[in-house]
C-alpha positions in Angstrom: 26.7 24.3 47.0 24.0 23.6 49.7 20.3 23.5 48.7 17.9 26.3 49.6 16.9 24.7 52.9 19.0 25.0 56.0 17.3 22.2 57.9 16.2 18.7 57.0 13.8 16.7 59.1 13.9 13.1 57.9 11.4 10.4 58.7 12.3 7.0 60.2 12.3 5.2 56.8 14.8 7.6 55.3 17.2 7.1 58.3 16.8 3.3 58.2 17.3 3.1 54.4 20.3 5.4 54.2 21.9 3.7 57.2 21.3 0.2 55.8 23.1 1.1 52.5 25.9 3.1 54.2 24.8 6.4 52.8 23.5 8.3 55.9 26.4 10.8 55.4 24.5 12.2 52.4 22.2 14.1 54.8 25.1 15.7 56.6 26.8 16.7 53.4 23.6 18.0 51.8 22.2 20.1 54.7 23.6 22.4 57.3 21.4 20.9 60.0 19.7 17.5 60.4 17.0 17.3 63.0 14.8 14.4 64.0 11.9 14.3 66.3 12.2 12.3 69.5 9.6 9.8 68.2 11.6 9.3 65.0 14.7 8.7 67.1 12.9 6.1 69.1 11.5 4.4 66.0 14.9 4.4 64.4 16.2 2.5 67.4 19.9 3.0 66.8 22.5 5.5 67.8 22.3 8.5 65.5 25.4 10.2 64.1 26.7 13.1 66.3 25.6 15.6 63.6 21.9 14.7 64.0 20.0 16.9 66.5 17.0 15.4 68.4 14.2 17.7 69.2 10.6 17.4 70.3 7.9 19.6 68.8 6.7 22.2 71.3 3.0 21.9 70.1 2.0 18.4 71.3 -1.6 19.2 70.6 -0.9 19.7 66.9 1.1 16.5 66.8 -1.8 14.6 68.4 -4.2 16.0 65.7 -1.8 14.8 63.0 -1.7 11.4 64.6 -5.4 11.0 63.7 -4.3 10.5 60.1 -0.7 9.3 60.2 1.8 7.5 62.4 3.4 9.1 65.5 6.9 9.5 63.8 5.6 11.3 60.7 3.2 13.4 62.9 6.0 14.5 65.1 8.2 15.3 62.1 5.5 17.4 60.5 4.8 19.2 63.8 8.6 19.9 64.1 8.7 21.2 60.5 6.1 23.8 61.3 8.3 25.0 64.2 11.5 25.1 62.2 12.0 27.9 59.6 13.7 27.1 56.3 13.2 23.3 56.7 12.3 20.5 54.4 10.8 17.2 55.5 11.7 13.8 54.1 8.5 11.7 54.0 8.4 8.3 52.3 5.0 7.1 53.7 2.2 7.7 51.2 -0.4 8.8 53.8 2.1 11.3 55.2 2.9 12.6 51.7 -0.7 13.1 50.9 -1.2 15.0 54.2 1.9 17.0 53.4 0.3 18.0 50.1 -2.9 19.0 51.9 -0.9 21.1 54.3 1.2 22.6 51.5 4.5 21.9 53.3 7.9 21.5 51.7 8.8 17.8 51.6 10.7 15.3 49.5 11.4 11.6 49.7 14.6 9.6 50.2 14.9 9.3 46.5 14.6 13.1 46.2 17.5 13.4 48.7 19.6 11.1 46.5 18.7 13.2 43.4 19.6 16.4 45.2 22.9 14.9 46.3 23.8 14.2 42.6 22.6 17.6 41.5 24.9 19.4 43.9 27.8 17.1 43.2 27.9 15.1 46.5 27.5 11.9 44.6 28.5 11.2 41.0 25.8 8.8 40.1 22.5 7.6 41.6 22.6 4.1 40.0 25.1 2.6 42.5 22.9 3.8 45.4 19.8 2.5 43.7 21.5 -0.9 43.3 22.3 -1.0 47.0 18.7 -0.2 47.8 17.5 -3.0 45.6 19.6 -5.4 47.8 17.7 -4.3 50.9 14.3 -5.5 52.2 12.8 -2.1 51.2 10.5 -2.7 48.3 10.0 -0.1 45.5 8.7 -0.7 42.0 11.0 -0.8 39.1 9.0 2.1 37.7 10.2 4.2 40.7 13.8 3.2 40.0 13.4 4.1 36.3 11.9 7.5 37.1 14.8 8.3 39.5 17.4 7.2 36.9 15.6 9.3 34.2 15.5 12.4 36.5 19.2 11.9 37.2 20.0 11.7 33.5 21.2 8.1 33.9 18.5 6.1 32.2 20.8 4.9 29.3 23.8 4.0 31.4 
């Protein structure tokens, strides 16, 4: 069962983190289409899987306005989101998430993607994935890990 969005537009941190822990395939299994902006592709700096499409937003002026508040990668992803029907963004940067709230756009974070993957049966448990994340240089508070485990129904495991 696929979620209600046909397209996902991940930010750079989502791609880096999922690649680092060997779980990038979750995006492919969870969504019909994975699109990244050209700027996110450049920031990622590695070869993307063949199922990822790279696309530049047509409205560069809008992207430039967004860049007054957030980084180029997130700005290009948000601009691309506005041009892509039935899409959800993956934003992990706090400033970008706050802007996403102001703009009333559909977004989640990398942990939200992991939770969705469990909900639809792509993964059996979030805990092994969270354990892999803890072994990276990405820093998240234990409180975040506890919240994700609770939302996944795994807090007592």
